[in-house]
N, C-alpha and C positions, 0 to 999 in steps of 0.2 A: 284469647288473650287475656290473662289475669289483670287486674286494675288493684291496686296498693288505696286502701282506704285507712284514712287516718281517725275515722269517727264510726260508730254503730251508725247503721242506715236510719235509726228514729233520732240521733242527734246524743248528745252527751249524755248518758244517765248520770244521777246524782246532781246534786247541788253544788255548785261551786261556790264556796265562801270567801270574801275578803276581807275576814277580820283579823285574822293572823297573820304575820308575814313569815315567810318560810327563815329558820335561820339554821345555820352550819353547826355540823356536831361538834361537841366540845373537844375530841381530838383532833379535828381539823382544824378548830381555831388556835388551840395552844400550838401547832405546827407552825402557824404563819408569824409568831410573835418573834422577836429577835433573842436569841438566847441572853445576851447581854442586858436586854431591858428586863427580863424575865428574873435573871439572878440580881438584879438592882432592886425591883420589887419584893422579892423574898426578903433582902437584906434588912430595907426599910420596914418590912412586917414584924421580923425580929428584932431590931432595934426599938421599935416603939410597940413591943407586945403588951406592955402594961396600959396601954391605953384602948388595947382590944378585949371585950368582953364576950366574942364570938371568933369562931373558924371562918375565916373569910371563904367563899366559893370560887370554883374555878373561875366564873364569870366575872366576879368580883374582881380578882387578880387582873385578869386579862383585861379590862377596863383600866387598872391601875398601870398595867403597863402602856397601853395604846396612849393614855394622859400624861405619862411620866409623872405619876402622883408621887407626893414625900409626904409625910408626917400622919399616915393613917389612923383612924381612931375608930370607935362603936358609935353608929348614929341610931339610936333606939326609933323605929318607925310608928311612935306613936303621939298623936294629933296632943295630947296633953302634957307630953312630955317635951318633945322637942316641935319646932316649926314643921309644916308640912304644906305643900301647894294646895292651892283651893281645889282645884280641878285634877282629880286622883280620877285612875280609871276602876271599872267595876272591879278587876280582880286584886286589887291592891292588897298586899299582905301586911296589914295591921298588925302592929305588935312585932313583927319581925325585927330583925338587926339588920341594919345598913352598912356599909363600908363608906366613911367619909375620909377624903383626902383632899390636901392641897394640890393644885397645878398651876400651870402660868395664868389661866383664864379666871380663876379664884380659887371657889371649892364646890367637890362636886359630891353628891352622895348615891352611890351605886346601892339597887335594891339585890336581892339574891339573884335574882334571875340575869343579872347583867345591864338591865335598863337602870336609869338614872335621872336626877334632875339637880341643879345647880343651886347652891345657896346664894350666890351674888348676881 
């Protein structure tokens, strides 16, 4: 009689790291967004294109859709130019361009990878 095994006899090979959370693929993330919300975000980006100094990433636009953002603008991620939180992660993209937008809870700055912080 055969027995099914879920791990090797000597345990799990390799090190399990808890450092980074698994993130869904971009296409799967975009498919879950409502089309009307995506269209509204694209219209807002086109309406305020003079305030944008960079091309927003798909993750930044997806966060803008989720928070029903309005009045987007570029937020330079440089401590000498703009305010940044004191506790920054190790891989923080200093000098990159974030997307800042207003929503019902205040203002939010979204990093190029889709994570962000609040200004209020």
